N, C-alpha and C positions, 0 to 999 in steps of 0.2 A: 429858931426859925419862926418867923412871923406867920400868924394864921391868916392874915389878910393878903398875903402874897398870892398872886394869880398862879395857878398850877399850869405846867406846860406838859402836854400830852401829844405824842406823835407816834404813828404806827406805819410800818411798811407792810403792804399786802400784795398778793399776787391774785389776779382775777383771770379765770378761764371763761371763754366764750366760744360759741359756735362760729366757724369761719364765715358763714354767710351773714352773721349779725355783727361782725367785728367793727366795721366803720360806724355803725349806728351807736353801739355801746361806747366806743371811744369818744364820739362827739358828746354823748350824754355825760360821761365822766369828766370831761374837760369843763363842762358847764357847772359842776358842783363846787360850791365854795368850800375850801378846806381840803380839796382833793387835787393833788398834783400828779399828773402822769409823768413818770420818770423814764419809762422805757416800754417798748412793746415789740413783738416779733412779727407783726403784720399778718398774723394768722389766727392765733387763739389765746395768747397770753399777754396780759397788761400788768406792769409793775406800777404801783401807786404809793405815794406818801400821803397820809391823811392826818390832819391836825385838828385839835379842838378849835371850835369857833365860839364866839360870844354866846350865840343862841343855840348851838348844837355841839354835842361832844363827838369826839372821833368815833366812839362806839356807835352813836346814832347814825353817823355818816356811813359807817361800814354796814349797818343794818339796812339802810336805804339802798346801798349798792347790792347787797346780798339779795334783796327782794326785787331787784330790777329783772324784768322779763327775759333779758338776754344773757344773764349771768348763770353759768353752770356751777361755778364754785368760787369761793373767796377764801384765801388762806392767809392768816396772820403770820408774817415772816419775822418781824421784830416789833418791839414795843419799848418806847422810852418815855419815862415820865419823871418829872422833877417836882 
């Protein structure tokens, strides 16, 4: 394996939010580069796929989401790296 090959890192996460802040958080998540909203229940759960970016790792993006004022919890569901 070549050491100069770009690593690929992707994470599936589940985010919990208060019902009254749901739409605000959903809009903020959609705006984050490297964060794709896969599904949501329109109440308090949002499923995301987060990928490494050139300037920010998937871990850094998850930390940004975790520290968002409307996030109650973020759970790593799966992690794939190559």
